C-alpha positions in Angstrom: 20.6 6.9 -7.0 19.7 3.2 -7.2 21.7 -0.1 -6.9 22.0 -0.1 -10.7 24.2 3.0 -10.5 26.9 1.2 -8.5 29.8 -0.3 -10.3 32.2 -2.8 -8.7 35.8 -1.7 -8.8 39.2 -2.5 -7.0 39.8 -0.8 -3.7 42.4 2.1 -3.5 45.3 1.9 -1.3 47.2 5.0 -0.1 50.2 5.5 2.0 49.9 6.4 5.6 52.7 7.6 7.7 53.3 5.8 11.1 55.2 7.2 13.9 57.9 5.3 15.8 55.4 4.2 18.5 53.1 2.6 15.8 50.5 5.5 15.9 49.1 6.4 12.4 49.6 10.1 11.5 46.2 11.3 10.7 47.2 14.9 9.7 49.8 16.7 7.7 53.4 16.0 8.8 56.1 18.4 7.7 59.6 18.0 9.0 62.7 20.0 8.3 66.3 18.7 7.9 69.5 20.3 7.1 68.7 22.4 4.1 65.5 20.4 3.3 61.8 20.4 4.0 59.8 17.1 3.8 56.2 16.5 3.5 55.9 13.2 5.2 52.2 12.7 5.3 49.6 14.5 3.2 46.2 12.6 3.8 43.0 13.5 2.0 42.3 16.3 1.1 45.9 16.8 0.1 45.0 17.8 -3.5 42.6 20.4 -2.2 45.1 21.6 0.3 48.1 21.5 -2.1 48.5 25.3 -2.3 48.5 25.9 1.5 51.0 23.0 1.8 53.1 24.6 -0.8 53.0 27.9 1.0 53.9 26.2 4.3 56.9 24.4 2.7 58.0 27.7 0.9 57.8 29.6 4.2 59.9 27.0 6.0 62.4 26.8 3.3 62.7 30.6 3.1 63.1 30.9 6.9 65.9 28.5 6.8 68.0 30.7 4.4 
């Protein structure tokens, strides 16, 4: 790899959950409400972890039934 292989591009921006005390949430954050399951934060590698996240959401939803 050399400097000629690099291409300038715009920086990406992604949402990051913040707790009430201002702390950034660095990990997955899943919360349950009345008859709901919410994925509030899914940082990288969320796409890689999508199946385990889905299983956890399903497990929580089924346990609430």
